[in-house]
N, C-alpha and C positions, 0 to 999 in steps of 0.2 A: 504494500500499500504506499502510495506517495504521501510524504509528510508525516507519517506516523513513526515515532521512534521505535527502535527495536526494544521489545519487552525485556525486562530484567529477569534473569534466570537465577534462582536460589531463594533463600528465605530472607525476609525483611522484618523489621520491627513493627511497621504499620500495615494495616490492611488497606486494600483499595478503597473500602468504604470510608475509612478515616481520611485518606488522601482526598477523596472527592468532597467529603464534608468540609475539610479545611479549605479547599479551593473555593467552594461556595461561600463559606464564611468570610473569606478574604474579599470576594467581589460578588455581591448578591445578584448582579445582572449578567454574570459571565455566561458565555455560550457553551453548550455541550462540546462543541469542537475544541474550544480553548481548554476546557477541563481535561478532555482526552489527551491533548498534547502535553499539558502540564504533568498529568499523572501517568503518562506513557501507557494509555489504554486506548481501546477502540471506542468510537462514539457509541456503538451499540452497548458495550460493557458499561459505559457511563450512564446511559439511559436506564439500564437494569438496576444499577446501584442507586440512582436517584429514586427509582420506583421503590426499591427496598427501604431506603431511608424515609420516604414519605409514608409507606405502609407502617413502618415502625414508630412513626410520630416524631422523628428527628428533624424533618424538613417539610416545608410546604412551599407551594409556588402559586403565583397568579400570573395570568397572561396579560401582557401589555403589548398590544399590537401583535407583532410577529415574534416577540421575545418573551422570556419568562423572568419574573422577579422572584427570587427565592428568599425564604425566611427560615433561619435555623432556630429550632426550638432549644435554646441553650440551657433551659432549666430541666430538660429531660435527662433522666439518669441513664448511665451506661448499662448495657445489657448483662454483662458477665458478672456472676456473683462475687468473683474475686476482686472486682473493681470497687467493691464497698459502696460508699455513698458518693462516688464521683459522678459529676454531671458532664454534659457535653461542653459546657462553659469551662469546666476544669481542664478537660482534655485540650480544648482549643487554646486556652491560656498557656498550657504547658508547651504546645507546639509553637506558639508565637514567641514565648520566652526563649525556646531553643533557637529559633531563627535569629533572634537578636544577638544571642551569644555567638553564634557562628559568624554573623556579619560584623561583629565588633573586632577592631584590631587587637592583636595579642597583648599590646602594652596599654590598652585602655583600662580605665577604672571600671569596677563592676556596674556603675550606673551609666556607663557609656561615655563618660567624660574623661579627658586626659589630665 
């Protein structure tokens, strides 16, 4: 397929569902095509994942013309019993915090300042 990155082979820490949810949380008007490229998935896989997330109550969408506007249900609890009382907001905050740490220069102070 043209424009679709080669899928990753091997195990990863995050599921594709978590990746798609994070992509939608970052941009609530993102297109399925853009999510697929970012997450290295097919558009059809992203459509199935979004349907799963909506069915599970983690995501909703409304049509705006030819586009969708997504809403993440951030107060929804994670599904696995081992996750305890963790919510979607907790997961997304952890992922955002991780992205900030990775993006910060090695000699930066913990709050991002030098």
